[in-house]
C-alpha positions as CSV (number, residue, x, y, z in Angstrom):
1,M,18.5,-64.6,-3.4
2,D,19.6,-67.6,-5.6
3,T,17.9,-66.8,-8.9
4,V,16.7,-63.8,-11.1
5,V,13.0,-63.5,-10.9
6,G,11.2,-62.8,-14.0
7,S,10.1,-64.3,-17.3
8,N,13.7,-65.2,-17.8
9,A,14.8,-66.6,-14.7
10,L,18.5,-67.0,-14.3
11,H,19.6,-70.0,-12.7
12,L,23.5,-70.4,-11.5
13,G,25.4,-73.7,-12.6
14,F,27.5,-75.7,-10.4
15,G,25.0,-76.0,-7.8
16,L,25.7,-72.1,-6.8
17,G,23.5,-69.3,-5.8
18,F,23.7,-65.4,-6.4
19,S,24.0,-65.2,-2.6
20,D,27.5,-67.2,-3.1
21,F,28.6,-63.9,-4.5
22,Y,28.4,-61.9,-1.4
23,S,30.0,-64.1,0.9
24,R,33.6,-65.3,1.5
25,K,32.5,-68.8,1.9
26,G,30.3,-68.6,-1.1
27,L,33.5,-67.2,-3.1
28,A,35.5,-70.2,-1.9
29,R,32.5,-72.6,-3.1
30,L,32.7,-70.7,-6.5
31,D,36.5,-71.1,-6.7
32,A,36.4,-74.8,-5.6
33,A,33.7,-75.3,-8.5
34,F,36.1,-73.8,-10.9
35,L,39.1,-75.7,-9.8
36,S,37.1,-78.9,-10.2
37,F,35.8,-77.7,-13.7
38,L,39.5,-77.2,-14.7
39,E,40.7,-80.3,-13.2
40,T,38.0,-82.1,-15.6
41,R,38.9,-80.3,-18.8
42,T,42.6,-79.9,-18.6
43,P,44.5,-81.4,-15.7
44,E,47.9,-80.1,-16.9
45,R,46.6,-76.6,-16.7
46,A,44.8,-76.9,-13.3
47,A,48.2,-78.2,-11.9
48,A,49.8,-75.4,-13.3
49,L,47.5,-73.1,-11.5
50,T,47.7,-74.8,-8.2
51,A,51.5,-74.5,-8.8
52,A,51.2,-70.6,-9.5
53,R,49.1,-70.1,-6.5
54,A,51.4,-72.1,-4.1
55,A,54.5,-70.1,-5.0
56,P,53.0,-66.6,-7.0
57,D,56.2,-64.8,-6.5
58,A,58.3,-67.5,-8.3
59,L,56.6,-66.7,-11.5
60,T,58.3,-64.1,-13.7
61,R,55.6,-61.4,-15.6
62,K,55.9,-63.3,-18.9
63,A,55.5,-66.8,-17.2
64,E,52.4,-65.4,-15.4
65,A,51.0,-63.9,-18.5
66,D,51.6,-67.3,-20.4
67,L,49.4,-69.1,-17.7
68,M,46.7,-66.5,-17.7
69,L,46.3,-66.6,-21.6
70,A,46.4,-70.6,-21.1
71,L,43.6,-70.3,-18.5
72,A,41.5,-67.8,-20.5
73,P,39.5,-69.9,-22.4
74,E,38.9,-72.4,-19.6
75,V,37.7,-69.3,-17.5
76,D,35.5,-68.4,-20.5
77,A,33.7,-71.9,-20.5
78,F,33.1,-72.1,-17.1
79,V,31.5,-68.5,-17.0
80,G,29.4,-69.8,-20.0
81,Q,28.0,-72.7,-18.1
82,L,27.8,-70.9,-14.7
83,F,25.6,-68.3,-16.1
84,G,24.1,-70.5,-18.7
85,V,25.3,-68.5,-21.6
86,E,27.0,-71.2,-23.7
87,G,25.1,-70.4,-27.0
88,E,25.7,-66.7,-26.5
89,L,29.4,-67.4,-26.2
90,A,29.5,-69.6,-29.1
91,A,27.9,-66.8,-31.2
92,L,30.4,-64.3,-30.4
93,R,33.3,-66.7,-31.2
94,A,31.6,-67.5,-34.7
95,A,31.2,-63.7,-35.1
96,Q,34.5,-62.7,-34.1
97,D,36.1,-65.9,-36.3
98,A,34.1,-64.9,-39.2
99,L,36.0,-61.2,-39.1
100,G,39.5,-63.1,-39.4
101,P,40.2,-62.6,-43.0
102,L,39.8,-58.9,-42.4
103,F,42.7,-58.6,-40.0
104,A,44.6,-61.2,-41.9
105,A,44.4,-59.5,-45.2
106,K,45.1,-55.7,-43.6
107,R,48.2,-56.5,-42.1
108,L,49.8,-59.4,-44.8
109,F,48.4,-58.0,-48.1
110,V,47.3,-54.3,-47.5
111,Q,50.0,-53.2,-45.0
112,R,52.9,-55.2,-46.0
113,K,52.5,-55.5,-49.6
114,A,50.4,-52.9,-51.2
115,L,51.3,-49.8,-49.1
116,K,54.9,-50.9,-49.2
117,A,55.0,-51.2,-53.1
118,I,52.9,-48.0,-53.7
119,K,53.6,-44.8,-52.4
120,P,51.2,-41.9,-51.8
121,E,52.6,-40.1,-55.0
122,A,52.1,-43.3,-57.0
123,A,48.4,-44.0,-55.6
124,D,47.3,-40.5,-56.7
125,G,47.9,-41.4,-60.2
126,L,46.2,-44.6,-60.3
127,D,42.3,-44.6,-61.8
128,G,40.1,-45.6,-59.0
129,A,37.1,-46.2,-60.8
130,A,38.4,-48.4,-63.2
131,L,40.4,-50.1,-60.2
132,T,37.0,-50.8,-58.4
133,R,35.5,-52.3,-61.6
134,E,38.2,-54.7,-62.1
135,I,38.2,-55.5,-58.3
136,E,34.3,-56.1,-58.6
137,A,34.7,-58.3,-61.6
138,C,37.3,-60.6,-59.7
139,I,35.2,-60.9,-56.6
140,G,32.3,-61.5,-58.9
141,G,29.9,-58.7,-57.4
142,A,29.6,-55.3,-55.9
143,F,32.8,-54.6,-53.3
144,D,32.7,-55.3,-49.8
145,E,35.5,-55.6,-47.1
146,E,34.9,-59.3,-46.3
147,T,34.7,-60.6,-49.9
148,F,37.7,-58.7,-50.9
149,A,39.6,-59.9,-47.9
150,R,38.7,-63.7,-48.3
151,A,39.6,-63.1,-52.2
152,V,43.1,-61.9,-51.5
153,I,43.7,-64.8,-49.0
154,G,42.8,-67.1,-52.0
155,W,45.0,-65.2,-54.1
156,M,47.8,-65.1,-51.7
157,D,47.7,-69.2,-51.4
158,A,48.0,-69.6,-55.0
159,A,50.2,-66.6,-56.0
160,E,51.9,-68.1,-59.1
161,T,48.3,-68.4,-60.8
162,H,46.8,-65.2,-59.4
163,A,49.7,-62.6,-60.0
164,A,47.6,-60.5,-62.2
165,D,44.7,-60.2,-59.3
166,L,47.2,-59.4,-56.5
167,D,48.7,-56.7,-58.4
168,G,45.0,-55.2,-59.2
169,G,44.1,-55.7,-55.5
170,A,47.7,-54.0,-54.4
171,K,46.8,-51.0,-56.9
172,F,43.2,-50.8,-55.3
173,S,44.5,-51.2,-52.1
174,A,46.9,-48.2,-52.3
175,W,44.4,-46.0,-54.0
176,T,41.8,-46.7,-51.4
177,S,44.0,-46.3,-48.2
178,L,46.2,-43.4,-49.7
179,T,43.9,-41.1,-51.5
180,P,41.0,-38.8,-50.4
181,A,38.8,-40.1,-53.1
182,G,39.5,-43.8,-52.1
183,Q,38.8,-42.9,-48.7
184,R,35.8,-41.4,-49.6
185,A,34.5,-44.4,-51.3
186,H,35.6,-47.3,-48.8
187,G,37.3,-45.6,-45.8
188,K,34.4,-46.3,-43.5
189,G,35.3,-49.8,-42.8
190,V,38.6,-51.1,-41.2
191,L,40.5,-52.5,-44.1
192,F,42.0,-49.5,-45.7
193,V,42.3,-47.3,-42.6
194,H,45.4,-47.1,-40.9
195,P,47.8,-45.5,-38.0
196,G,49.4,-42.4,-39.1
197,K,51.6,-39.6,-37.3
198,R,49.8,-37.4,-35.1
199,D,50.9,-33.9,-33.9
200,P,50.8,-33.9,-30.0
201,M,50.3,-30.4,-30.0
202,A,47.4,-30.4,-32.4
203,L,45.5,-33.7,-31.6
204,V,42.1,-32.5,-32.4
205,H,41.9,-31.5,-36.0
206,A,40.7,-27.6,-36.1
207,I,40.5,-24.6,-38.7
208,D,41.2,-21.0,-38.1
209,G,38.3,-18.7,-39.1
210,E,36.2,-15.7,-38.5
211,N,33.0,-15.0,-36.8
212,G,31.5,-11.7,-36.3
213,G,35.1,-10.1,-36.7
214,I,36.3,-12.3,-34.0
215,A,39.3,-14.9,-34.7
216,V,38.0,-18.5,-34.1
217,R,39.4,-22.1,-34.1
218,E,36.7,-24.8,-34.5
219,A,36.1,-28.3,-36.0
220,P,35.7,-28.3,-39.7
221,P,32.0,-28.6,-40.8
222,E,32.2,-32.3,-42.0
223,A,33.1,-33.1,-38.3
224,W,30.2,-31.5,-36.7
225,R,27.7,-34.0,-35.0
226,R,24.6,-32.5,-34.0
227,R,22.8,-33.4,-30.7
228,E,19.3,-34.5,-30.8
229,G,17.9,-34.5,-27.5
230,F,20.0,-36.7,-25.0
231,A,21.0,-39.1,-27.6
232,L,24.7,-39.7,-27.7
233,T,26.5,-37.8,-31.0
234,D,29.1,-40.8,-31.1
235,R,27.6,-43.7,-32.8
236,G,30.4,-46.1,-31.4
237,A,31.8,-49.2,-32.9
238,D,30.4,-52.3,-34.2
239,L,32.5,-55.7,-33.4
240,A,34.9,-55.2,-36.6
241,H,36.0,-51.7,-35.3
242,A,36.6,-52.8,-32.2
243,L,38.4,-55.7,-33.1
244,D,40.8,-53.5,-35.5
245,Q,41.4,-51.5,-32.7
246,G,42.7,-54.2,-30.6
247,N,44.6,-56.1,-33.3
248,Y,46.7,-52.7,-33.3
249,C,48.2,-54.1,-30.0
250,I,51.6,-55.4,-30.5
251,A,51.3,-57.7,-27.5
252,C,54.3,-56.6,-25.8
253,H,53.6,-59.2,-23.0
254,N,55.5,-61.6,-25.0
255,Q,58.8,-59.5,-24.3
256,G,58.0,-59.5,-20.5
257,K,56.5,-56.3,-20.3
258,D,52.8,-54.6,-20.9
259,S,53.6,-50.9,-21.7
260,C,50.0,-49.9,-21.6
261,S,49.8,-51.3,-18.1
262,T,53.4,-50.6,-16.4
263,G,54.0,-47.3,-18.4
264,M,56.6,-46.3,-21.3
265,T,60.3,-46.5,-20.6
266,D,62.9,-44.0,-22.1
267,R,65.2,-46.5,-24.1
268,T,68.2,-43.9,-23.6
269,T,68.0,-43.7,-20.1
270,G,66.0,-46.0,-18.8
271,A,63.7,-43.5,-16.6
272,R,60.0,-43.0,-17.2
273,A,59.6,-41.8,-20.6
274,I,57.9,-38.2,-20.9
275,N,55.6,-37.5,-23.6
276,P,55.5,-34.3,-25.8
277,L,53.0,-32.9,-23.5
278,G,55.6,-33.0,-20.5
279,R,53.7,-35.9,-18.6
280,A,55.1,-39.0,-17.3
281,M,53.8,-42.2,-19.4
282,A,53.0,-44.0,-16.1
283,G,50.6,-46.7,-17.5
284,C,47.3,-47.9,-16.2
285,P,46.6,-46.8,-12.6
286,L,44.4,-49.7,-12.2
287,E,47.1,-52.0,-13.1
288,E,45.1,-53.7,-15.8
289,R,47.0,-56.5,-17.6
290,I,46.1,-54.8,-20.8
291,S,48.3,-56.6,-23.2
292,E,47.3,-60.0,-22.0
293,M,43.7,-59.1,-22.2
294,I,43.8,-58.0,-25.8
295,A,45.8,-61.1,-26.8
296,G,43.2,-63.3,-25.1
297,R,40.4,-61.7,-26.5
298,L,41.7,-60.9,-29.9
299,R,43.4,-64.1,-30.8
300,A,40.7,-65.9,-33.1
301,S,40.7,-62.4,-35.5
302,R,44.6,-62.0,-35.1
303,F,45.8,-65.3,-35.7
304,P,43.0,-66.6,-38.0
305,R,42.4,-70.7,-37.7
306,W,41.4,-71.0,-41.4
307,A,45.4,-69.4,-42.4
308,S,46.9,-72.1,-44.7
309,S,49.4,-70.5,-47.0
310,A,53.1,-69.8,-46.3
311,S,52.5,-66.3,-45.8
312,T,50.0,-66.7,-43.2
313,T,50.8,-70.1,-41.4
314,R,53.2,-68.0,-38.9
315,Y,49.7,-66.5,-37.9
316,A,47.9,-69.8,-37.0
317,P,46.6,-70.2,-33.3
318,E,48.2,-71.9,-30.5
319,P,46.0,-74.9,-29.8
320,D,43.1,-74.3,-27.4
321,T,44.0,-70.8,-26.5
322,V,41.0,-69.0,-27.9
323,S,39.0,-66.9,-25.7
324,A,35.8,-66.2,-27.3
325,T,34.3,-63.3,-25.7
326,T,35.0,-59.8,-26.8
327,A,36.6,-57.4,-24.8
328,W,32.9,-55.3,-25.0
329,S,30.6,-58.1,-23.8
330,P,29.1,-58.5,-20.1
331,A,30.4,-62.2,-20.1
332,S,34.0,-60.9,-21.0
333,T,33.9,-58.6,-18.0
334,R,33.0,-61.4,-15.6
335,T,35.9,-63.6,-17.2
336,R,38.6,-60.6,-17.1
337,C,37.8,-60.4,-13.4
338,A,37.9,-64.0,-12.8
339,T,41.1,-64.5,-14.8
340,R,42.6,-61.5,-12.5
341,S,41.9,-63.2,-9.4
342,I,42.7,-67.0,-10.1
343,F,46.3,-66.4,-9.1
344,Q,45.3,-65.1,-5.4
345,R,46.2,-67.8,-2.8
346,S,43.1,-69.9,-1.6
347,K,42.4,-69.8,2.2
348,P,40.1,-71.8,3.9
349,A,37.1,-69.8,4.8
350,P,36.3,-68.8,8.6
C-alpha cells in the first residue's frame, strides 16, 4: 500500500511508497533519497556523513554528537518533505522560537541576576502587590510571562537607561520565585519555577494524620486529583512547560559524555555512581542519545535568534543548526529514529 486512503490521503515524497518501509530494498531507496537530498542542500554535511559511515569507529563520541546535531535540521527537512508536513514543521518552529524570550529571561535575568541579588529572607519583606502594579505599568498592561520576558530582554539591552526597570523587575522576580504568595499569583507558568533540593527519602510530599484512630500518611488535600471516569488526572504539559524541562539539561555531550544515556560516574572513585536509594545510576537502557536529542530539539528556545545584547550574544545559535520539531511531536519521533540510524553502514540490498 503506497497511500493512506481517506478524505486526507497521504502520499509520500521522493517517489517513495509506504511499502518501501517494509522491505530492505525499500529502506535502501529511502536512504538513497535522503543522501541525494542532503547532497543537494549541504554537500559538506553529505561528505561528512559518508566519511562517518565509512569509518564509524574513527569518530569520538563528541565528534559523532556534533555530526548528529549538524544533520538534525536536514533530517527534519527531509521528513517534512517526505510526509508533506513542511507547513506543520514551520508552525512548530515558529511556536518554539516565539517562546525563546521566556528561557533567555529566566536564565540570564531571573536566575543569574534577581535570585543571586535577593535572598529568600529579603524577598519575604517585599510588597508583592506594589511590585505587580509597578511591573504592569512598565509593560503597559496586565502581567503575563511572555510580555514581561520580552520587556526584560529590552531593558537588559539598554541597561543604563532602564536601571530602575531592571531593579523593579529583579524584586518582582525574587518575590514571585521565592515567596508562597508570589507562587500562588504567578507560579503556574515557567518563568518563576526553579529546580530545588529534594529529599531522596521523601520524593513525594506527604503529611501525617489520623483517620478513624489509625495513623495515616497521605498527600495534602491541595494535591488531590479527583478521577472522573477514565480521564487522566494529570493535565500534562503544554509546549512552554515541555521546553522548560528540556532547557534544564546542561547538554553534557559537549564534554564528550551524555550522563542521562551512559550513566553517572562517581567523581572520587571513577566507578558507577550509587544514588541515596542504593541503586546504580546506569543511564538509559535503550542507549538513547538524550543530551544530543534535547540539544537538537531545543536549540531555538535555548539559544534564541533574537539575542542581541552583550549579556545574551553568547547564546546566539550556531548557523543552520536549529531542528524545528519538538520532542513530543510525531514528526520528531520519526526524525529521532532516522538520526539514530544514519550512521549505520550502507550495504547493497540483496
